[in-house]
C-alpha positions in Angstrom: -4.8 97.6 -85.3 -1.2 98.8 -85.7 0.2 100.2 -88.9 3.5 99.3 -90.2 6.4 102.1 -90.6 6.0 102.0 -94.4 2.3 102.8 -94.4 2.9 105.6 -91.7 5.6 107.1 -93.9 3.7 106.8 -97.2 0.5 108.3 -95.4 2.7 111.3 -94.4 4.2 111.9 -97.6 0.8 111.8 -99.3 -0.4 114.5 -97.0 2.7 116.9 -97.4 1.2 118.3 -101.0 -2.0 119.0 -99.2 -0.4 121.0 -96.5 1.8 122.9 -98.9 -1.3 123.9 -100.9 -3.3 125.1 -97.8 0.1 127.2 -96.6 0.3 128.7 -100.0 -3.4 129.6 -100.2 -3.1 131.3 -96.6 0.3 133.1 -97.7 -1.6 134.4 -100.9 -4.3 136.0 -99.0 -1.8 137.9 -96.9 0.7 139.1 -99.5 0.3 142.6 -100.9 -0.3 142.5 -104.7 2.2 144.9 -106.3 0.2 145.5 -109.4 -2.5 147.1 -107.5 -0.2 149.5 -105.3 0.1 153.0 -106.1 3.0 155.2 -105.6 2.1 158.3 -103.5 4.5 161.2 -103.4 4.2 163.8 -100.4 5.4 167.2 -100.9 7.2 168.8 -98.0 6.2 172.5 -97.3 8.9 174.6 -95.7 8.4 175.3 -91.9 7.5 179.0 -91.2 9.3 180.3 -88.2 7.8 183.2 -86.3 9.7 185.1 -83.7 8.1 186.8 -81.0 9.6 190.1 -79.5 9.5 190.8 -75.8 7.2 193.7 -76.3 4.6 191.7 -78.0 4.0 189.7 -74.9 1.3 191.1 -72.8 1.6 191.8 -69.1 -1.9 190.2 -68.7 -0.5 186.9 -70.1 2.2 186.9 -67.7 0.1 187.6 -64.8 -2.2 184.8 -65.9 0.6 182.3 -66.2 1.8 183.4 -62.8 -1.7 182.9 -61.3 -1.8 179.4 -62.8 1.6 178.5 -61.2 0.5 179.7 -58.0 -2.6 177.6 -58.0 -0.6 174.5 -59.0 1.6 174.8 -56.2 -1.4 175.3 -53.7 -2.9 172.2 -55.2 0.1 170.3 -54.7 0.6 171.4 -51.2 -2.9 170.2 -50.5 -2.5 167.0 -52.0 0.9 166.4 -50.0 -1.2 167.2 -46.9 -3.9 164.6 -47.8 -1.4 162.1 -48.4 0.3 162.5 -45.1 -3.2 162.3 -43.3 -4.0 159.2 -45.3 -0.6 157.5 -44.4 -1.2 158.4 -40.7 -4.7 156.8 -40.7 -3.4 153.7 -42.4 -0.5 153.4 -39.7 -3.2 153.6 -36.9 -5.3 151.0 -38.6 -2.3 148.7 -38.7 -1.3 149.2 -35.2 -5.1 148.6 -34.0 -5.1 145.4 -36.2 -1.8 144.1 -34.6 -3.2 144.9 -31.1 -6.5 142.8 -31.9 
């Protein structure tokens, strides 16, 4: 059964208020309510600056930092060696795969 153009237009216009009501209902749920909000003021505290003198730094701390940097360099060297070995193995596998 086919509807005439006028019935389709009248039906569409009849549903517009319903759609507007639903959209306003959804919009109202997501809006912030200005009456319930409270103003919060944050006080900024001044930043304290501490200056260290060179004499305050302990030699032990410097040695500890140097040891850590040396250990880090050793670890980086080992990882580079392992990466090179892995790359060589992958190349060998690729060559073997091509031969087969």
